[in-house]
MIMARBA-653727 format. One record per residue (C-alpha): residue in one letter; residue number from 1; x, y, z. Coordinates in nm, 2 decimals, always signed. Each point is the difference from the previous one (the first is absolute). Example, Ala and Ser with C-alpha at 12.3 -4.5 7.8 and 13.67 -1.06 7.14 Angstrom:
MIMARBA-653727
- a,1,+1.23,-0.45,+0.78
- s,2,+0.14,+0.34,-0.07
//
This chain:
MIMARBA-653727
- m,1,-3.80,-1.71,-11.79
- k,2,-0.37,+0.00,+0.07
- l,3,-0.26,-0.14,-0.24
- n,4,-0.15,+0.35,-0.08
- q,5,+0.34,+0.13,-0.08
- q,6,+0.09,-0.28,-0.24
- l,7,-0.35,+0.02,-0.15
- l,8,+0.05,+0.37,-0.08
- i,9,+0.34,-0.07,-0.16
- v,10,-0.14,-0.27,-0.22
- i,11,-0.32,+0.19,-0.10
- r,12,+0.21,+0.30,-0.10
- y,13,+0.24,-0.23,-0.19
- l,14,-0.29,-0.16,-0.19
- r,15,-0.19,+0.32,-0.04
- c,16,-0.32,-0.19,+0.06
- a,17,-0.18,+0.23,+0.25
- d,18,-0.27,+0.08,-0.26
- d,19,-0.11,-0.37,-0.01
- m,20,-0.02,-0.02,+0.38
- l,21,-0.19,+0.32,+0.06
- t,22,-0.37,-0.05,+0.10
- g,23,-0.08,+0.34,+0.13
- e,24,+0.12,+0.32,+0.17
- e,25,-0.10,+0.24,+0.27
- s,26,+0.14,+0.34,+0.06
- g,27,-0.03,+0.22,+0.31
- e,28,+0.14,+0.08,+0.34
- i,29,+0.21,-0.28,+0.15
- s,30,+0.14,+0.01,+0.35
- i,31,+0.23,-0.25,+0.16
- n,32,+0.02,-0.03,+0.38
- n,33,+0.12,-0.27,+0.24
- g,34,+0.03,-0.26,-0.28
- s,35,-0.35,+0.05,-0.14
- v,36,-0.11,+0.19,-0.30
- s,37,-0.32,+0.20,-0.06
- m,38,-0.07,+0.01,-0.37
- p,39,-0.29,+0.04,-0.24
- g,40,-0.17,-0.32,-0.12
- d,41,-0.11,-0.34,+0.12
- y,42,+0.25,-0.28,+0.02
- i,43,+0.01,-0.36,+0.12
- a,44,+0.28,-0.20,+0.17
- g,45,+0.23,-0.15,-0.26
- e,46,-0.05,+0.28,-0.25
- w,47,+0.32,+0.15,-0.15
- i,48,+0.03,+0.38,-0.04
- s,49,+0.25,+0.26,-0.11
- i,50,+0.02,+0.33,+0.19
- s,51,+0.15,+0.30,-0.17
- g,52,+0.03,+0.37,+0.10
- s,53,+0.15,-0.05,+0.34
- r,54,+0.34,+0.12,+0.12
- l,55,+0.09,-0.32,+0.19
- n,56,-0.23,-0.29,-0.10
- d,57,-0.04,-0.02,-0.38
- g,58,+0.00,-0.37,-0.10
- i,59,-0.20,-0.32,-0.03
- y,60,-0.17,-0.15,+0.31
- v,61,-0.25,-0.27,+0.08
- i,62,-0.31,+0.07,+0.22
- t,63,+0.04,-0.21,+0.31
- g,64,-0.31,+0.12,+0.19
- a,65,-0.23,+0.29,+0.07
- e,66,-0.07,+0.21,+0.31
- s,67,-0.30,+0.16,-0.17
- e,68,-0.14,-0.11,-0.33
- d,69,-0.21,+0.31,-0.07
- d,70,+0.07,+0.18,-0.32
- g,71,+0.33,+0.17,+0.06
- g,72,+0.07,-0.27,+0.26
- i,73,+0.31,-0.06,+0.22
- y,74,+0.20,-0.29,-0.12
- l,75,+0.30,-0.20,+0.11
- l,76,+0.26,-0.06,-0.28
- g,77,+0.27,-0.26,-0.02
- n,78,+0.30,-0.09,-0.21
- g,79,-0.12,-0.34,-0.10
- t,80,+0.29,-0.17,+0.18
- d,81,-0.08,+0.03,+0.37
- d,82,-0.23,+0.20,+0.23
- e,83,+0.23,+0.28,+0.10
- s,84,-0.12,+0.35,-0.05
- v,85,+0.14,+0.14,-0.32
- l,86,-0.13,+0.36,+0.01
- r,87,+0.16,+0.31,+0.14
- d,88,-0.21,+0.27,+0.15
- e,89,-0.05,+0.31,-0.21
- p,90,-0.24,+0.29,-0.02
- p,91,-0.31,-0.03,-0.23
- f,92,+0.08,+0.03,-0.37
- a,93,-0.20,+0.01,-0.33
- g,94,+0.08,-0.35,-0.14
- l,95,-0.10,-0.26,-0.25
- v,96,-0.09,-0.36,+0.09
- l,97,+0.01,-0.26,-0.28
- r,98,-0.17,-0.33,+0.04
- l,99,+0.21,-0.28,-0.14
- r,100,-0.11,-0.35,-0.11
- i,101,+0.30,-0.22,+0.07
- d,102,-0.06,-0.36,-0.05
- n,103,+0.14,-0.28,+0.22
- a,104,+0.21,-0.15,-0.29
- f,105,+0.18,+0.34,-0.04
- l,106,+0.05,+0.03,+0.38
- e,107,+0.15,-0.35,+0.01
- l,108,+0.24,+0.10,-0.28
- i,109,+0.10,+0.31,+0.19
- k,110,+0.07,-0.22,+0.31
- e,111,+0.21,-0.23,-0.22
- i,112,+0.20,+0.30,-0.12
- m,113,+0.05,+0.11,+0.36
- d,114,+0.12,-0.35,+0.10
- f,115,+0.24,-0.01,-0.29
- e,116,+0.14,+0.34,+0.09
- s,117,+0.04,-0.08,+0.37
- s,118,+0.16,-0.34,-0.06
- a,119,+0.22,+0.12,-0.28
- g,120,+0.11,+0.30,+0.21
- k,121,-0.08,+0.20,-0.32
- t,122,+0.29,-0.17,-0.17
- m,123,-0.12,-0.21,-0.28
- p,124,-0.01,-0.38,-0.06
- y,125,+0.31,-0.20,-0.06
- t,126,+0.07,-0.22,-0.30
- s,127,+0.20,-0.32,+0.05
- e,128,+0.24,-0.17,-0.24
- t,129,+0.22,-0.31,+0.03
- v,130,+0.32,-0.01,-0.19
- i,131,+0.24,-0.29,+0.02
- g,132,-0.14,-0.11,+0.34
- l,133,+0.02,+0.35,+0.15
- h,134,-0.32,+0.18,+0.10
- s,135,-0.02,+0.38,-0.03
- w,136,-0.27,+0.25,+0.07
- t,137,-0.05,+0.34,-0.16
- k,138,-0.26,+0.26,+0.05
- g,139,-0.27,+0.02,-0.26
- q,140,+0.05,+0.30,-0.23
- k,141,-0.16,+0.16,-0.30
- a,142,+0.21,+0.03,-0.32
- d,143,+0.13,+0.34,+0.11
- g,144,+0.13,-0.14,+0.33
- t,145,-0.26,+0.15,+0.23
- p,146,-0.16,-0.23,+0.25
- i,147,-0.34,-0.17,-0.07
- g,148,-0.28,+0.15,+0.21
- w,149,-0.35,-0.09,+0.10
- a,150,-0.14,+0.17,-0.32
- e,151,+0.19,-0.24,-0.22
- i,152,-0.06,-0.31,+0.21
- y,153,-0.37,+0.06,+0.02
- k,154,-0.04,+0.16,-0.35
- d,155,-0.23,-0.27,-0.15
- r,156,-0.23,-0.01,+0.30
- l,157,-0.02,+0.38,+0.03
- a,158,-0.07,+0.04,-0.38
- p,159,-0.38,-0.04,+0.03
- y,160,-0.01,+0.30,+0.24
- r,161,+0.23,+0.23,-0.20
- r,162,-0.14,+0.30,-0.19
- m,163,+0.17,+0.24,-0.24
- f,164,-0.16,+0.32,+0.12
- t,165,-0.16,+0.11,+0.32
- e,166,-0.23,+0.28,+0.09
- v,167,-0.02,-0.05,+0.37
- k,168,+0.30,+0.10,+0.21
- i,169,+0.06,-0.18,+0.32
//
């Protein structure tokens, strides 16, 4: 999974998009050959959310600019590697949300990604020794379902969690 995908999952889970929103631009957006022409001025490293498209709704990081004029042409990335993440599509009326995502939150998202990839999405094991024998069992909640990243990182995610959200991403 790419960083932008995990970021979207966690932001939706926490319902914290309101706290990360720093601005929005609406207008015509077009995506061609891996670059996007959209309203607004952006800088490399800025995170945005695009909505209103047929193929490219999601969260992206600005990796560079081909033109920085208002309504410039930008290169977007997934936050994990430099591969192009956009699929060509005709111009559409869309919304671009500017998101303030701090480094501590990004590091936490990366830890969650590492946990999921190393655990193979199966959850941690607990160990017990009885009469010289060692046994391992998968960690489970009281109802028998496996423990997931949300439970493992609950305390560290708590400062970001919100009860209600107005912004849909």
